[in-house]
N, C-alpha and C positions, 0 to 999 in steps of 0.2 A: 068518823065512821065512813062518811062519803069518800074521804081521801083514801081510806083503806080499800074500799070497793074499787075505786078508780085504779089504784096501784095493782090490785089483783087482776083486774081486767087487762091492764097493759101488759103485765107479766104473761098472762095467758096468750095474748095476741103475739107477743114476742116468741113464746115457746112454739106456737102454731107456725109462725113464719120460719123459725129455725128448722122445724120438722119438715116443712114443705121444701125448704132450701136444700137440706141434706138429701131428701128423696129425689129432688130434681138433679142434684149433683150425681147421685148414683145412676139415675136414668141416663144422663149424658155420658158417663163412663161406659155404661152398657152399650150405648149406641156406638161409641167410638170402637169398642171391642168388636161389635158386629161389623162395622165398616172395615176394620182390619182383616177380619176373617174372609169377607167377601172379596176384598181387594187382594 
């Protein structure tokens, strides 16, 4: 049971990290597009 809870927690953390990562990636792409337009 403890192991299961630990695994679930780790999976949730990985999912959160993945979500943040993709959001950051999109943010960077948007910044690059903005820079291209102003340039």
